[in-house]
All heavy atoms as TSV, in Angstrom:
chain	resi	resn	atom	element	x	y	z
A	1	MET	N	N	-9.529	35.637	0.255
A	1	MET	CA	C	-9.294	34.677	1.313
A	1	MET	C	C	-7.837	34.234	1.271
A	1	MET	O	O	-7.277	34.018	0.208
A	1	MET	CB	C	-10.225	33.492	1.152
A	1	MET	CG	C	-10.117	32.497	2.242
A	1	MET	SD	S	-11.514	31.355	2.159
A	1	MET	CE	C	-11.442	30.735	3.794
A	2	ALA	N	N	-7.238	34.077	2.426
A	2	ALA	CA	C	-5.830	33.698	2.523
A	2	ALA	C	C	-5.604	32.271	2.049
A	2	ALA	O	O	-6.451	31.402	2.221
A	2	ALA	CB	C	-5.357	33.835	3.954
A	3	THR	N	N	-4.454	32.051	1.455
A	3	THR	CA	C	-4.038	30.719	1.051
A	3	THR	C	C	-2.992	30.234	2.040
A	3	THR	O	O	-1.999	30.911	2.270
A	3	THR	CB	C	-3.428	30.747	-0.363
A	3	THR	OG1	O	-4.406	31.243	-1.263
A	3	THR	CG2	C	-2.987	29.377	-0.791
A	4	HIS	N	N	-3.248	29.087	2.653
A	4	HIS	CA	C	-2.299	28.525	3.611
A	4	HIS	C	C	-1.562	27.364	2.974
A	4	HIS	O	O	-2.152	26.587	2.224
A	4	HIS	CB	C	-3.014	28.050	4.874
A	4	HIS	CG	C	-3.544	29.168	5.707
A	4	HIS	ND1	N	-4.748	29.754	5.444
A	4	HIS	CD2	C	-3.027	29.801	6.775
A	4	HIS	CE1	C	-4.965	30.711	6.325
A	4	HIS	NE2	N	-3.934	30.759	7.141
A	5	ARG	N	N	-0.290	27.252	3.288
A	5	ARG	CA	C	0.526	26.130	2.821
A	5	ARG	C	C	1.250	25.541	4.019
A	5	ARG	O	O	1.724	26.270	4.869
A	5	ARG	CB	C	1.565	26.602	1.803
A	5	ARG	CG	C	0.952	27.039	0.498
A	5	ARG	CD	C	1.986	27.529	-0.491
A	5	ARG	NE	N	3.064	26.555	-0.652
A	5	ARG	CZ	C	4.296	26.886	-1.000
A	5	ARG	NH1	N	4.621	28.132	-1.225
A	5	ARG	NH2	N	5.223	25.964	-1.143
A	6	VAL	N	N	1.342	24.236	4.068
A	6	VAL	CA	C	2.085	23.541	5.109
A	6	VAL	C	C	3.139	22.696	4.421
A	6	VAL	O	O	2.814	21.812	3.632
A	6	VAL	CB	C	1.158	22.643	5.969
A	6	VAL	CG1	C	1.972	21.910	7.016
A	6	VAL	CG2	C	0.059	23.466	6.615
A	7	LEU	N	N	4.402	23.001	4.671
A	7	LEU	CA	C	5.517	22.246	4.109
A	7	LEU	C	C	6.127	21.410	5.222
A	7	LEU	O	O	6.430	21.908	6.292
A	7	LEU	CB	C	6.572	23.202	3.531
A	7	LEU	CG	C	6.048	24.192	2.493
A	7	LEU	CD1	C	7.151	25.154	2.092
A	7	LEU	CD2	C	5.506	23.466	1.289
A	8	ILE	N	N	6.303	20.128	4.960
A	8	ILE	CA	C	6.821	19.211	5.978
A	8	ILE	C	C	8.263	18.861	5.663
A	8	ILE	O	O	8.582	18.444	4.551
A	8	ILE	CB	C	5.973	17.925	6.034
A	8	ILE	CG1	C	4.521	18.263	6.363
A	8	ILE	CG2	C	6.552	16.948	7.045
A	8	ILE	CD1	C	3.599	17.078	6.259
A	9	THR	N	N	9.115	19.030	6.677
A	9	THR	CA	C	10.506	18.618	6.577
A	9	THR	C	C	10.746	17.577	7.659
A	9	THR	O	O	10.633	17.883	8.840
A	9	THR	CB	C	11.454	19.817	6.794
A	9	THR	OG1	O	11.123	20.824	5.853
A	9	THR	CG2	C	12.900	19.401	6.644
A	10	THR	N	N	11.015	16.345	7.264
A	10	THR	CA	C	11.259	15.293	8.246
A	10	THR	C	C	12.708	14.840	8.161
A	10	THR	O	O	13.244	14.662	7.063
A	10	THR	CB	C	10.326	14.090	8.022
A	10	THR	OG1	O	10.532	13.592	6.710
A	10	THR	CG2	C	8.876	14.477	8.202
A	11	PRO	N	N	13.333	14.688	9.291
A	11	PRO	CA	C	14.709	14.200	9.285
A	11	PRO	C	C	14.738	12.709	8.939
A	11	PRO	O	O	13.747	12.010	9.125
A	11	PRO	CB	C	15.178	14.439	10.715
A	11	PRO	CG	C	13.935	14.475	11.526
A	11	PRO	CD	C	12.838	14.976	10.624
A	12	PRO	N	N	15.872	12.231	8.453
A	12	PRO	CA	C	15.962	10.810	8.101
A	12	PRO	C	C	16.199	9.936	9.331
A	12	PRO	O	O	17.112	9.128	9.386
A	12	PRO	CB	C	17.163	10.772	7.144
A	12	PRO	CG	C	18.010	11.901	7.598
A	12	PRO	CD	C	17.060	12.965	8.075
A	13	LEU	N	N	15.373	10.149	10.363
A	13	LEU	CA	C	15.458	9.389	11.608
A	13	LEU	C	C	14.070	8.939	12.026
A	13	LEU	O	O	13.073	9.464	11.568
A	13	LEU	CB	C	16.045	10.264	12.724
A	13	LEU	CG	C	17.437	10.833	12.508
A	13	LEU	CD1	C	17.752	11.842	13.590
A	13	LEU	CD2	C	18.471	9.717	12.502
A	14	GLU	N	N	14.026	7.988	12.948
A	14	GLU	CA	C	12.759	7.547	13.520
A	14	GLU	C	C	12.090	8.701	14.253
A	14	GLU	O	O	12.759	9.461	14.942
A	14	GLU	CB	C	13.044	6.461	14.569
A	14	GLU	CG	C	12.623	5.091	14.195
A	14	GLU	CD	C	12.948	4.124	15.311
A	14	GLU	OE1	O	12.215	4.119	16.319
A	14	GLU	OE2	O	13.940	3.403	15.155
A	15	VAL	N	N	10.776	8.794	14.144
A	15	VAL	CA	C	10.059	9.797	14.926
A	15	VAL	C	C	10.217	9.437	16.391
A	15	VAL	O	O	10.078	8.289	16.776
A	15	VAL	CB	C	8.568	9.850	14.533
A	15	VAL	CG1	C	7.806	10.799	15.446
A	15	VAL	CG2	C	8.414	10.251	13.083
A	16	GLY	N	N	10.503	10.419	17.211
A	16	GLY	CA	C	10.758	10.167	18.623
A	16	GLY	C	C	12.194	10.495	18.966
A	16	GLY	O	O	12.485	10.955	20.050
A	17	LYS	N	N	13.116	10.296	18.030
A	17	LYS	CA	C	14.513	10.645	18.242
A	17	LYS	C	C	14.820	12.036	17.700
A	17	LYS	O	O	15.820	12.630	18.035
A	17	LYS	CB	C	15.429	9.617	17.594
A	17	LYS	CG	C	15.339	8.259	18.247
A	17	LYS	CD	C	16.355	7.324	17.659
A	17	LYS	CE	C	16.275	5.976	18.368
A	17	LYS	NZ	N	17.291	5.064	17.897
A	18	ALA	N	N	13.954	12.526	16.827
A	18	ALA	CA	C	14.108	13.871	16.263
A	18	ALA	C	C	12.720	14.425	15.982
A	18	ALA	O	O	11.802	13.679	15.664
A	18	ALA	CB	C	14.933	13.821	14.980
A	19	ASP	N	N	12.581	15.738	16.124
A	19	ASP	CA	C	11.291	16.380	15.866
A	19	ASP	C	C	10.949	16.354	14.383
A	19	ASP	O	O	11.819	16.378	13.523
A	19	ASP	CB	C	11.325	17.846	16.302
A	19	ASP	CG	C	11.438	18.016	17.808
A	19	ASP	OD1	O	11.278	17.021	18.532
A	19	ASP	OD2	O	11.689	19.148	18.239
A	20	ILE	N	N	9.657	16.348	14.107
A	20	ILE	CA	C	9.154	16.592	12.761
A	20	ILE	C	C	8.897	18.089	12.683
A	20	ILE	O	O	8.298	18.671	13.589
A	20	ILE	CB	C	7.855	15.807	12.495
A	20	ILE	CG1	C	8.138	14.315	12.509
A	20	ILE	CG2	C	7.228	16.235	11.176
A	20	ILE	CD1	C	6.898	13.467	12.446
A	21	ARG	N	N	9.344	18.731	11.620
A	21	ARG	CA	C	9.211	20.182	11.488
A	21	ARG	C	C	8.211	20.510	10.395
A	21	ARG	O	O	8.318	20.025	9.270
A	21	ARG	CB	C	10.561	20.792	11.153
A	21	ARG	CG	C	10.555	22.304	11.241
A	21	ARG	CD	C	11.898	22.852	10.898
A	21	ARG	NE	N	11.937	22.995	9.441
A	21	ARG	CZ	C	13.051	23.166	8.749
A	21	ARG	NH1	N	14.212	23.161	9.344
A	21	ARG	NH2	N	12.992	23.312	7.448
A	22	LEU	N	N	7.226	21.355	10.741
A	22	LEU	CA	C	6.228	21.820	9.786
A	22	LEU	C	C	6.414	23.319	9.598
A	22	LEU	O	O	6.298	24.081	10.558
A	22	LEU	CB	C	4.811	21.551	10.293
A	22	LEU	CG	C	4.470	20.103	10.643
A	22	LEU	CD1	C	3.135	20.033	11.365
A	22	LEU	CD2	C	4.423	19.265	9.393
A	23	ASP	N	N	6.723	23.759	8.374
A	23	ASP	CA	C	6.805	25.183	8.066
A	23	ASP	C	C	5.428	25.632	7.610
A	23	ASP	O	O	4.903	25.122	6.620
A	23	ASP	CB	C	7.836	25.452	6.966
A	23	ASP	CG	C	9.266	25.221	7.445
A	23	ASP	OD1	O	9.528	25.413	8.642
A	23	ASP	OD2	O	10.109	24.857	6.614
A	24	ILE	N	N	4.829	26.585	8.318
A	24	ILE	CA	C	3.478	27.038	8.047
A	24	ILE	C	C	3.533	28.391	7.356
A	24	ILE	O	O	4.164	29.326	7.853
A	24	ILE	CB	C	2.656	27.151	9.354
A	24	ILE	CG1	C	2.793	25.890	10.213
A	24	ILE	CG2	C	1.206	27.481	9.038
A	24	ILE	CD1	C	2.327	24.606	9.565
A	25	LYS	N	N	2.859	28.483	6.199
A	25	LYS	CA	C	2.862	29.721	5.419
A	25	LYS	C	C	1.434	30.177	5.149
A	25	LYS	O	O	0.529	29.363	5.027
A	25	LYS	CB	C	3.581	29.527	4.086
A	25	LYS	CG	C	5.050	29.241	4.249
A	25	LYS	CD	C	5.744	29.153	2.921
A	25	LYS	CE	C	7.244	28.942	3.137
A	25	LYS	NZ	N	7.972	29.042	1.884
A	26	LYS	N	N	1.261	31.496	5.046
A	26	LYS	CA	C	-0.004	32.113	4.666
A	26	LYS	C	C	0.304	33.077	3.540
A	26	LYS	O	O	1.128	33.982	3.717
A	26	LYS	CB	C	-0.617	32.850	5.856
A	26	LYS	CG	C	-1.893	33.586	5.541
A	26	LYS	CD	C	-2.389	34.320	6.764
A	26	LYS	CE	C	-3.608	35.152	6.417
A	26	LYS	NZ	N	-4.063	35.934	7.578
A	27	ASP	N	N	-0.333	32.877	2.384
A	27	ASP	CA	C	-0.080	33.714	1.205
A	27	ASP	C	C	1.420	33.803	0.903
A	27	ASP	O	O	1.962	34.881	0.681
A	27	ASP	CB	C	-0.670	35.114	1.389
A	27	ASP	CG	C	-2.186	35.097	1.450
A	27	ASP	OD1	O	-2.791	34.210	0.821
A	27	ASP	OD2	O	-2.760	35.966	2.119
A	28	ASP	N	N	2.102	32.677	0.927
A	28	ASP	CA	C	3.533	32.548	0.651
A	28	ASP	C	C	4.441	33.247	1.657
A	28	ASP	O	O	5.645	33.353	1.443
A	28	ASP	CB	C	3.879	33.020	-0.765
A	28	ASP	CG	C	3.340	32.064	-1.822
A	28	ASP	OD1	O	3.272	30.846	-1.539
A	28	ASP	OD2	O	2.986	32.529	-2.911
A	29	GLU	N	N	3.889	33.723	2.770
A	29	GLU	CA	C	4.707	34.329	3.822
A	29	GLU	C	C	4.724	33.384	5.019
A	29	GLU	O	O	3.674	32.903	5.452
A	29	GLU	CB	C	4.136	35.686	4.245
A	29	GLU	CG	C	5.000	36.405	5.254
A	29	GLU	CD	C	4.467	37.792	5.565
A	29	GLU	OE1	O	3.916	38.443	4.662
A	29	GLU	OE2	O	4.614	38.214	6.719
A	30	LYS	N	N	5.896	33.102	5.549
A	30	LYS	CA	C	6.021	32.154	6.650
A	30	LYS	C	C	5.403	32.736	7.924
A	30	LYS	O	O	5.751	33.824	8.359
A	30	LYS	CB	C	7.493	31.806	6.887
A	30	LYS	CG	C	7.691	30.726	7.927
A	30	LYS	CD	C	9.140	30.291	8.021
A	30	LYS	CE	C	9.309	29.238	9.089
A	30	LYS	NZ	N	10.690	28.782	9.189
A	31	LEU	N	N	4.440	31.987	8.501
A	31	LEU	CA	C	3.845	32.359	9.783
A	31	LEU	C	C	4.705	31.866	10.937
A	31	LEU	O	O	4.833	32.523	11.959
A	31	LEU	CB	C	2.453	31.753	9.941
A	31	LEU	CG	C	1.338	32.326	9.099
A	31	LEU	CD1	C	0.052	31.541	9.329
A	31	LEU	CD2	C	1.119	33.782	9.431
A	32	GLY	N	N	5.266	30.670	10.755
A	32	GLY	CA	C	6.072	30.092	11.813
A	32	GLY	C	C	6.398	28.642	11.517
A	32	GLY	O	O	6.173	28.148	10.420
A	33	GLU	N	N	6.894	27.990	12.553
A	33	GLU	CA	C	7.321	26.601	12.435
A	33	GLU	C	C	6.746	25.815	13.610
A	33	GLU	O	O	6.802	26.267	14.748
A	33	GLU	CB	C	8.847	26.571	12.486
A	33	GLU	CG	C	9.469	25.226	12.376
A	33	GLU	CD	C	10.988	25.338	12.397
A	33	GLU	OE1	O	11.546	26.045	11.538
A	33	GLU	OE2	O	11.595	24.717	13.285
A	34	LEU	N	N	6.173	24.660	13.309
A	34	LEU	CA	C	5.655	23.769	14.340
A	34	LEU	C	C	6.558	22.548	14.399
A	34	LEU	O	O	6.761	21.873	13.387
A	34	LEU	CB	C	4.216	23.346	14.015
A	34	LEU	CG	C	3.537	22.438	15.028
A	34	LEU	CD1	C	3.347	23.163	16.359
A	34	LEU	CD2	C	2.198	21.950	14.489
A	35	ARG	N	N	7.104	22.290	15.566
A	35	ARG	CA	C	7.949	21.099	15.757
A	35	ARG	C	C	7.184	20.102	16.611
A	35	ARG	O	O	6.727	20.425	17.707
A	35	ARG	CB	C	9.270	21.482	16.409
A	35	ARG	CG	C	10.123	22.321	15.482
A	35	ARG	CD	C	11.518	22.452	15.982
A	35	ARG	NE	N	12.290	23.291	15.059
A	35	ARG	CZ	C	13.579	23.497	15.187
A	35	ARG	NH1	N	14.255	22.944	16.171
A	35	ARG	NH2	N	14.203	24.263	14.316
A	36	VAL	N	N	7.066	18.893	16.092
A	36	VAL	CA	C	6.269	17.849	16.719
A	36	VAL	C	C	7.172	16.705	17.147
A	36	VAL	O	O	7.994	16.228	16.355
A	36	VAL	CB	C	5.197	17.329	15.729
A	36	VAL	CG1	C	4.391	16.205	16.330
A	36	VAL	CG2	C	4.290	18.473	15.280
A	37	SER	N	N	7.012	16.273	18.396
A	37	SER	CA	C	7.757	15.114	18.885
A	37	SER	C	C	6.772	14.153	19.545
A	37	SER	O	O	5.575	14.420	19.588
A	37	SER	CB	C	8.832	15.544	19.894
A	37	SER	OG	O	8.228	15.986	21.094
A	38	HIS	N	N	7.279	13.070	20.072
A	38	HIS	CA	C	6.378	12.091	20.686
A	38	HIS	C	C	5.755	12.612	21.974
A	38	HIS	O	O	4.727	12.134	22.398
A	38	HIS	CB	C	7.109	10.758	20.929
A	38	HIS	CG	C	8.173	10.834	21.968
A	38	HIS	ND1	N	9.443	11.284	21.687
A	38	HIS	CD2	C	8.155	10.534	23.277
A	38	HIS	CE1	C	10.159	11.244	22.794
A	38	HIS	NE2	N	9.404	10.806	23.766
A	39	GLY	N	N	6.335	13.647	22.608
A	39	GLY	CA	C	5.825	14.132	23.886
A	39	GLY	C	C	5.117	15.463	23.851
A	39	GLY	O	O	4.366	15.791	24.776
A	40	SER	N	N	5.328	16.256	22.800
A	40	SER	CA	C	4.746	17.593	22.772
A	40	SER	C	C	4.871	18.202	21.383
A	40	SER	O	O	5.421	17.598	20.470
A	40	SER	CB	C	5.460	18.498	23.780
A	40	SER	OG	O	6.818	18.661	23.414
A	41	ALA	N	N	4.362	19.435	21.267
A	41	ALA	CA	C	4.535	20.235	20.065
A	41	ALA	C	C	4.981	21.629	20.505
A	41	ALA	O	O	4.577	22.118	21.565
A	41	ALA	CB	C	3.239	20.314	19.273
A	42	VAL	N	N	5.829	22.261	19.692
A	42	VAL	CA	C	6.332	23.595	20.003
A	42	VAL	C	C	6.113	24.492	18.789
A	42	VAL	O	O	6.488	24.121	17.673
A	42	VAL	CB	C	7.838	23.570	20.368
A	42	VAL	CG1	C	8.319	24.960	20.771
A	42	VAL	CG2	C	8.125	22.572	21.475
A	43	TRP	N	N	5.486	25.653	19.001
A	43	TRP	CA	C	5.238	26.641	17.952
A	43	TRP	C	C	6.288	27.740	18.047
A	43	TRP	O	O	6.455	28.359	19.096
A	43	TRP	CB	C	3.849	27.241	18.091
A	43	TRP	CG	C	3.606	28.389	17.148
A	43	TRP	CD1	C	3.557	29.707	17.475
A	43	TRP	CD2	C	3.432	28.309	15.732
A	43	TRP	NE1	N	3.344	30.465	16.350
A	43	TRP	CE2	C	3.259	29.631	15.265
A	43	TRP	CE3	C	3.393	27.269	14.811
A	43	TRP	CZ2	C	3.059	29.927	13.919
A	43	TRP	CZ3	C	3.188	27.565	13.481
A	43	TRP	CH2	C	3.023	28.874	13.038
A	44	PHE	N	N	7.019	27.966	16.936
A	44	PHE	CA	C	8.007	29.038	16.837
A	44	PHE	C	C	7.468	30.083	15.862
A	44	PHE	O	O	7.410	29.822	14.655
A	44	PHE	CB	C	9.345	28.513	16.306
A	44	PHE	CG	C	10.058	27.608	17.260
A	44	PHE	CD1	C	9.822	26.237	17.245
A	44	PHE	CD2	C	10.973	28.115	18.165
A	44	PHE	CE1	C	10.480	25.395	18.123
A	44	PHE	CE2	C	11.646	27.279	19.044
A	44	PHE	CZ	C	11.387	25.917	19.030
A	45	PRO	N	N	7.030	31.258	16.348
A	45	PRO	CA	C	6.585	32.303	15.428
A	45	PRO	C	C	7.725	32.696	14.488
A	45	PRO	O	O	8.907	32.608	14.864
A	45	PRO	CB	C	6.228	33.469	16.351
A	45	PRO	CG	C	5.983	32.849	17.689
A	45	PRO	CD	C	6.917	31.668	17.749
A	46	ASN	N	N	7.393	33.139	13.282
A	46	ASN	CA	C	8.410	33.501	12.307
A	46	ASN	C	C	9.349	34.569	12.865
A	46	ASN	O	O	8.912	35.557	13.442
A	46	ASN	CB	C	7.760	34.011	11.019
A	46	ASN	CG	C	8.768	34.174	9.914
A	46	ASN	OD1	O	9.688	33.378	9.783
A	46	ASN	ND2	N	8.606	35.195	9.099
A	47	GLY	N	N	10.643	34.339	12.707
A	47	GLY	CA	C	11.653	35.291	13.139
A	47	GLY	C	C	12.038	35.197	14.605
A	47	GLY	O	O	12.883	35.958	15.071
A	48	ASN	N	N	11.415	34.284	15.355
A	48	ASN	CA	C	11.731	34.143	16.778
A	48	ASN	C	C	12.537	32.879	17.036
A	48	ASN	O	O	12.341	31.865	16.377
A	48	ASN	CB	C	10.445	34.088	17.611
A	48	ASN	CG	C	9.699	35.393	17.609
A	48	ASN	OD1	O	10.287	36.464	17.464
A	48	ASN	ND2	N	8.402	35.326	17.748
A	49	THR	N	N	13.406	32.952	18.025
A	49	THR	CA	C	14.191	31.776	18.405
A	49	THR	C	C	13.583	31.058	19.599
A	49	THR	O	O	14.011	29.974	19.951
A	49	THR	CB	C	15.634	32.179	18.746
A	49	THR	OG1	O	15.620	33.161	19.771
A	49	THR	CG2	C	16.343	32.730	17.519
A	50	TYR	N	N	12.574	31.673	20.233
A	50	TYR	CA	C	11.877	31.024	21.331
A	50	TYR	C	C	10.608	30.383	20.798
A	50	TYR	O	O	10.095	30.771	19.750
A	50	TYR	CB	C	11.537	32.027	22.442
A	50	TYR	CG	C	10.600	33.125	21.981
A	50	TYR	CD1	C	9.220	32.946	22.014
A	50	TYR	CD2	C	11.093	34.324	21.481
A	50	TYR	CE1	C	8.362	33.917	21.564
A	50	TYR	CE2	C	10.241	35.314	21.032
A	50	TYR	CZ	C	8.876	35.110	21.083
A	50	TYR	OH	O	8.029	36.084	20.637
A	51	GLY	N	N	10.102	29.398	21.521
A	51	GLY	CA	C	8.891	28.732	21.086
A	51	GLY	C	C	7.898	28.587	22.217
A	51	GLY	O	O	8.226	28.824	23.377
A	52	TYR	N	N	6.694	28.180	21.874
A	52	TYR	CA	C	5.618	27.954	22.829
A	52	TYR	C	C	5.304	26.461	22.834
A	52	TYR	O	O	4.826	25.930	21.833
A	52	TYR	CB	C	4.369	28.753	22.428
A	52	TYR	CG	C	4.609	30.245	22.416
A	52	TYR	CD1	C	4.998	30.898	21.251
A	52	TYR	CD2	C	4.468	30.992	23.581
A	52	TYR	CE1	C	5.227	32.259	21.243
A	52	TYR	CE2	C	4.692	32.360	23.583
A	52	TYR	CZ	C	5.072	32.990	22.406
A	52	TYR	OH	O	5.303	34.342	22.397
A	53	LYS	N	N	5.564	25.804	23.946
A	53	LYS	CA	C	5.448	24.351	24.035
A	53	LYS	C	C	4.148	23.944	24.726
A	53	LYS	O	O	3.763	24.538	25.736
A	53	LYS	CB	C	6.639	23.805	24.829
A	53	LYS	CG	C	6.677	22.301	24.947
A	53	LYS	CD	C	7.937	21.869	25.678
A	53	LYS	CE	C	8.018	20.372	25.787
A	53	LYS	NZ	N	9.266	19.950	26.448
A	54	LEU	N	N	3.488	22.938	24.150
A	54	LEU	CA	C	2.299	22.340	24.754
A	54	LEU	C	C	2.425	20.820	24.720
A	54	LEU	O	O	2.864	20.260	23.716
A	54	LEU	CB	C	1.031	22.732	23.991
A	54	LEU	CG	C	0.518	24.152	24.142
A	54	LEU	CD1	C	-0.662	24.385	23.198
A	54	LEU	CD2	C	0.093	24.423	25.569
A	55	SER	N	N	2.006	20.187	25.812
A	55	SER	CA	C	1.957	18.723	25.832
A	55	SER	C	C	0.763	18.272	24.993
A	55	SER	O	O	-0.150	19.049	24.698
A	55	SER	CB	C	1.790	18.221	27.267
A	55	SER	OG	O	0.491	18.561	27.752
A	56	TRP	N	N	0.735	17.008	24.624
A	56	TRP	CA	C	-0.376	16.483	23.835
A	56	TRP	C	C	-1.676	16.548	24.620
A	56	TRP	O	O	-2.743	16.779	24.037
A	56	TRP	CB	C	-0.071	15.072	23.347
A	56	TRP	CG	C	0.958	15.114	22.265
A	56	TRP	CD1	C	2.226	14.605	22.319
A	56	TRP	CD2	C	0.840	15.745	20.989
A	56	TRP	NE1	N	2.899	14.879	21.158
A	56	TRP	CE2	C	2.062	15.591	20.312
A	56	TRP	CE3	C	-0.167	16.439	20.347
A	56	TRP	CZ2	C	2.293	16.082	19.040
A	56	TRP	CZ3	C	0.050	16.938	19.072
A	56	TRP	CH2	C	1.270	16.757	18.437
A	57	SER	N	N	-1.637	16.380	25.939
A	57	SER	CA	C	-2.848	16.505	26.758
A	57	SER	C	C	-3.416	17.915	26.683
A	57	SER	O	O	-4.630	18.109	26.547
A	57	SER	CB	C	-2.549	16.163	28.221
A	57	SER	OG	O	-2.135	14.829	28.339
A	58	LYS	N	N	-2.538	18.921	26.736
A	58	LYS	CA	C	-2.989	20.314	26.662
A	58	LYS	C	C	-3.464	20.665	25.259
A	58	LYS	O	O	-4.418	21.428	25.094
A	58	LYS	CB	C	-1.878	21.258	27.112
A	58	LYS	CG	C	-1.643	21.186	28.607
A	58	LYS	CD	C	-0.592	22.182	29.052
A	58	LYS	CE	C	-0.381	22.067	30.550
A	58	LYS	NZ	N	0.632	23.007	31.031
A	59	ILE	N	N	-2.826	20.097	24.240
A	59	ILE	CA	C	-3.263	20.327	22.859
A	59	ILE	C	C	-4.656	19.738	22.648
A	59	ILE	O	O	-5.526	20.381	22.049
A	59	ILE	CB	C	-2.249	19.743	21.853
A	59	ILE	CG1	C	-0.947	20.562	21.909
A	59	ILE	CG2	C	-2.823	19.722	20.441
A	59	ILE	CD1	C	0.197	19.937	21.150
A	60	ALA	N	N	-4.900	18.537	23.152
A	60	ALA	CA	C	-6.213	17.904	23.023
A	60	ALA	C	C	-7.279	18.759	23.697
A	60	ALA	O	O	-8.357	18.997	23.124
A	60	ALA	CB	C	-6.191	16.504	23.631
A	61	LYS	N	N	-6.988	19.257	24.890
A	61	LYS	CA	C	-7.932	20.109	25.628
A	61	LYS	C	C	-8.192	21.406	24.861
A	61	LYS	O	O	-9.340	21.856	24.756
A	61	LYS	CB	C	-7.396	20.409	27.016
A	61	LYS	CG	C	-8.348	21.160	27.890
A	61	LYS	CD	C	-7.792	21.337	29.293
A	61	LYS	CE	C	-8.772	22.110	30.153
A	61	LYS	NZ	N	-8.271	22.312	31.505
A	62	LEU	N	N	-7.155	22.005	24.296
A	62	LEU	CA	C	-7.287	23.239	23.522
A	62	LEU	C	C	-8.197	23.034	22.308
A	62	LEU	O	O	-9.099	23.832	22.052
A	62	LEU	CB	C	-5.907	23.732	23.071
A	62	LEU	CG	C	-5.879	24.982	22.210
A	62	LEU	CD1	C	-6.286	26.203	23.017
A	62	LEU	CD2	C	-4.485	25.183	21.632
A	63	PHE	N	N	-7.989	21.947	21.576
A	63	PHE	CA	C	-8.828	21.649	20.415
A	63	PHE	C	C	-10.280	21.437	20.836
A	63	PHE	O	O	-11.209	21.930	20.189
A	63	PHE	CB	C	-8.336	20.417	19.667
A	63	PHE	CG	C	-7.325	20.723	18.606
A	63	PHE	CD1	C	-5.973	20.532	18.838
A	63	PHE	CD2	C	-7.720	21.200	17.370
A	63	PHE	CE1	C	-5.037	20.816	17.864
A	63	PHE	CE2	C	-6.801	21.483	16.381
A	63	PHE	CZ	C	-5.448	21.291	16.624
A	64	GLU	N	N	-10.493	20.704	21.911
A	64	GLU	CA	C	-11.855	20.414	22.358
A	64	GLU	C	C	-12.571	21.665	22.845
A	64	GLU	O	O	-13.768	21.831	22.622
A	64	GLU	CB	C	-11.831	19.345	23.442
A	64	GLU	CG	C	-11.423	17.988	22.905
A	64	GLU	CD	C	-11.105	16.975	23.983
A	64	GLU	OE1	O	-11.326	17.259	25.181
A	64	GLU	OE2	O	-10.621	15.886	23.628
A	65	GLU	N	N	-11.854	22.572	23.505
A	65	GLU	CA	C	-12.465	23.787	24.043
A	65	GLU	C	C	-12.573	24.906	23.011
A	65	GLU	O	O	-13.531	25.660	23.020
A	65	GLU	CB	C	-11.657	24.288	25.249
A	65	GLU	CG	C	-11.750	23.383	26.449
A	65	GLU	CD	C	-10.882	23.837	27.606
A	65	GLU	OE1	O	-10.093	24.801	27.434
A	65	GLU	OE2	O	-10.982	23.236	28.686
A	66	GLN	N	N	-11.598	25.032	22.112
A	66	GLN	CA	C	-11.535	26.167	21.197
A	66	GLN	C	C	-11.872	25.819	19.743
A	66	GLN	O	O	-12.169	26.705	18.958
A	66	GLN	CB	C	-10.138	26.801	21.235
A	66	GLN	CG	C	-9.720	27.293	22.607
A	66	GLN	CD	C	-10.571	28.448	23.097
A	66	GLN	OE1	O	-10.935	29.330	22.327
A	66	GLN	NE2	N	-10.891	28.437	24.367
A	67	GLY	N	N	-11.792	24.553	19.401
A	67	GLY	CA	C	-11.995	24.149	18.013
A	67	GLY	C	C	-13.460	24.082	17.620
A	67	GLY	O	O	-14.345	24.058	18.461
A	68	GLN	N	N	-13.690	24.054	16.326
A	68	GLN	CA	C	-15.034	23.912	15.781
A	68	GLN	C	C	-15.191	22.494	15.249
A	68	GLN	O	O	-14.292	21.984	14.582
A	68	GLN	CB	C	-15.253	24.905	14.645
A	68	GLN	CG	C	-15.178	26.338	15.079
A	68	GLN	CD	C	-15.317	27.291	13.906
A	68	GLN	OE1	O	-15.469	26.881	12.759
A	68	GLN	NE2	N	-15.262	28.572	14.197
A	69	LYS	N	N	-16.320	21.879	15.531
A	69	LYS	CA	C	-16.575	20.521	15.060
A	69	LYS	C	C	-16.933	20.577	13.583
A	69	LYS	O	O	-18.079	20.768	13.219
A	69	LYS	CB	C	-17.688	19.872	15.859
A	69	LYS	CG	C	-17.303	19.566	17.282
A	69	LYS	CD	C	-18.416	18.841	17.986
A	69	LYS	CE	C	-18.034	18.537	19.422
A	69	LYS	NZ	N	-19.092	17.846	20.142
A	70	LYS	N	N	-15.933	20.418	12.734
A	70	LYS	CA	C	-16.164	20.458	11.289
A	70	LYS	C	C	-15.607	19.231	10.598
A	70	LYS	O	O	-16.081	18.859	9.553
A	70	LYS	CB	C	-15.526	21.713	10.681
A	70	LYS	CG	C	-16.246	22.969	11.076
A	70	LYS	CD	C	-15.804	24.124	10.223
A	70	LYS	CE	C	-16.647	25.329	10.555
A	70	LYS	NZ	N	-16.648	26.322	9.518
A	71	ALA	N	N	-14.577	18.643	11.167
A	71	ALA	CA	C	-13.917	17.517	10.520
A	71	ALA	C	C	-14.508	16.214	11.057
A	71	ALA	O	O	-14.923	16.125	12.210
A	71	ALA	CB	C	-12.426	17.565	10.768
A	72	GLU	N	N	-14.500	15.195	10.193
A	72	GLU	CA	C	-14.980	13.891	10.590
A	72	GLU	C	C	-13.904	12.864	10.266
A	72	GLU	O	O	-13.350	12.864	9.157
A	72	GLU	CB	C	-16.260	13.552	9.832
A	72	GLU	CG	C	-16.914	12.283	10.280
A	72	GLU	CD	C	-18.249	12.070	9.596
A	72	GLU	OE1	O	-18.952	13.057	9.341
A	72	GLU	OE2	O	-18.561	10.902	9.300
A	73	LEU	N	N	-13.576	12.025	11.230
A	73	LEU	CA	C	-12.559	10.990	11.037
A	73	LEU	C	C	-13.099	9.960	10.064
A	73	LEU	O	O	-14.212	9.453	10.199
A	73	LEU	CB	C	-12.226	10.327	12.378
A	73	LEU	CG	C	-11.088	9.333	12.385
A	73	LEU	CD1	C	-9.782	10.009	11.957
A	73	LEU	CD2	C	-10.929	8.732	13.756
A	74	ARG	N	N	-12.310	9.658	9.051
A	74	ARG	CA	C	-12.741	8.684	8.029
A	74	ARG	C	C	-11.836	7.503	8.034
A	74	ARG	O	O	-10.749	7.489	8.344
A	74	ARG	CB	C	-12.717	9.321	6.646
A	74	ARG	CG	C	-13.745	10.387	6.577
A	74	ARG	CD	C	-13.741	11.046	5.227
A	74	ARG	NE	N	-14.631	12.183	5.311
A	74	ARG	CZ	C	-14.860	12.993	4.323
A	74	ARG	NH1	N	-14.270	12.815	3.176
A	74	ARG	NH2	N	-15.657	14.003	4.450
């Protein structure tokens, strides 16, 4: 089974003025980078300079339609 790692790099600024960057790895190989801001999230596949942007409304819809109900808010 694959081992996933998520490394978080946050700039020394307030969230909203700069993106939060998440480096996503699988078995120590970088899958890509997720940049999160107050208005959206952008996925950059490893080795690409272009990204795929989704608004929070579209992300919520994607999770509800495609996700599996496994997690419970505590």
